[in-house]
C-alpha positions in Angstrom: 76.1 16.7 54.4 75.5 14.0 52.3 73.4 11.5 54.6 71.1 14.0 54.7 70.7 14.5 51.2 70.2 10.9 50.7 67.6 10.7 53.1 66.0 14.1 52.4 65.6 12.5 48.5 64.8 9.1 50.0 61.6 11.0 52.0 60.7 12.5 49.1 60.4 9.8 47.1 58.3 7.9 49.9 55.9 11.1 49.7 55.4 10.9 46.1 54.9 7.1 45.7 52.4 7.4 48.8 50.5 10.2 47.1 50.4 8.6 43.5 49.5 5.0 45.1 46.4 7.0 47.2 44.9 9.0 44.2 42.8 7.2 42.2 43.0 6.5 38.6 42.1 8.9 36.1 38.7 7.6 34.1 37.6 8.2 31.8 34.1 10.4 31.3 31.2 8.1 31.1 29.5 8.5 27.5 26.1 8.2 26.8 24.9 5.9 24.9 24.2 6.7 20.7 21.1 7.2 19.8 18.9 4.2 18.8 18.2 4.7 15.2 14.6 5.9 14.5 12.0 2.8 14.6 10.6 2.5 10.6 7.1 4.2 10.5 4.4 2.0 9.8 2.6 3.1 6.4 -0.5 5.1 7.1 -3.6 3.0 6.3 -5.4 3.1 3.4 -7.4 6.0 2.1 -8.9 7.7 -0.7 -7.6 11.2 -1.1 -9.0 12.4 -4.1 -11.6 11.5 -7.4 -10.8 13.4 -10.1 -13.0 12.9 -13.5 -12.0 13.8 -17.3 -11.7 12.7 -20.8 -8.2 11.7 -20.6 -5.7 10.1 -18.5 -1.8 9.8 -18.4 0.2 7.0 -18.2 0.5 7.8 -14.2 -3.5 7.4 -14.4 -4.0 10.5 -13.3 -6.7 12.8 -14.8 -4.8 14.9 -17.7 -8.0 16.8 -19.6 -10.2 17.2 -16.0 -13.7 18.4 -16.6 -17.2 17.3 -15.2 -19.3 18.0 -18.6 -18.9 16.1 -21.2 -19.9 15.5 -24.9 -22.5 12.1 -25.7 -19.3 10.6 -27.7 -16.8 11.1 -24.8 -15.3 8.3 -23.2 -15.1 9.2 -19.2 -12.3 8.9 -16.7 -12.0 8.9 -13.3 -8.9 8.5 -11.5 -9.0 7.9 -7.7 -6.2 9.1 -6.2 -5.2 7.6 -2.7 -2.7 7.4 0.1 -1.6 5.0 3.0 -0.5 1.0 2.4 -2.4 -2.1 2.4 -2.2 -5.8 1.3 -5.0 -5.4 -0.6 -8.1 -3.3 -1.4 -10.7 -3.4 -4.0 -11.5 -0.3 -5.5 -15.3 -0.1 -7.1 -16.7 2.3 -9.4 -20.6 3.0 -9.7 -21.7 4.9 -12.6 -25.6 6.0 -12.6 -27.8 8.1 -14.2 -30.2 11.1 -12.9 -33.0 8.7 -12.2 -30.4 6.3 -10.5 -30.2 3.7 -13.6 -26.8 1.7 -13.1 -25.0 2.8 -16.0 -21.9 0.5 -15.6 -20.0 -1.3 -12.1 -16.2 -2.9 -12.3 -13.7 -2.9 -9.6 -9.8 -3.7 -9.4 -8.1 -5.0 -6.3 -4.9 -3.1 -5.8 -2.1 -3.5 -3.4 -0.9 0.1 -2.4 2.5 0.6 -0.3 1.9 4.9 -0.4 0.5 7.5 -2.6 -1.2 5.8 -5.9 -4.2 6.0 -9.0 -6.1 3.9 -10.3 -8.3 5.1 -13.2 -11.7 3.1 -14.2 -13.5 4.8 -17.1 -16.6 4.5 -19.3 -17.5 4.4 -22.9 -20.8 4.3 -25.2 -20.5 3.9 -29.2 -23.7 5.2 -30.1 -23.6 8.2 -27.3 -24.3 9.0 -23.7 -27.9 10.9 -23.0 -27.5 14.0 -21.8 -28.4 14.4 -18.1 -26.7 14.1 -15.2 -24.5 11.3 -13.6 -23.0 10.3 -10.5 -19.7 8.3 -10.4 -19.7 6.5 -6.7 -16.1 4.9 -4.8 -15.9 2.5 -2.8 -13.1 1.1 -1.2 -13.3 -3.0 0.5 -17.2 -1.9 0.3 -16.8 0.8 2.4 -18.1 4.1 0.4 -15.1 6.8 0.0 -16.6 9.4 -2.4 -18.9 10.5 -5.1 -18.3 12.9 -8.0 -21.5 14.1 -10.2 -21.3 15.4 -13.8 -23.2 16.3 -16.9 -23.3 14.7 -20.4 -25.0 17.7 -22.8 -24.9 18.3 -26.7 
């Protein structure tokens, strides 16, 4: 029986080798590509978001004492709050008295990269005449809003 055992072992070995060589190699499952990093968002375009009036501003150029009624001797502040970015923006403030008479005009060039505050102010040592006033704000020559206020004794 010995020759048969050897023949059986050899036959078994041939079958195993044949089966293994016919089987495909196990492949690693396909991996999904890594998610791409989000593209940096372009900054929103510049826009004036709010115009505040008051008798004082803080170091952050925001109004710290808001009001729309002033005394003749007050310094009158306007804080222009904006959002967005731009390499250059010319902000202008035009102050007028009740009949449209221009009291003051000034401008500042800024280069905002996000939320910003820009401050303008007017003062008159001998006092403002009582009445209604308006400050008009423009960005790059385009009207961006206005605020009315009153000076009273």
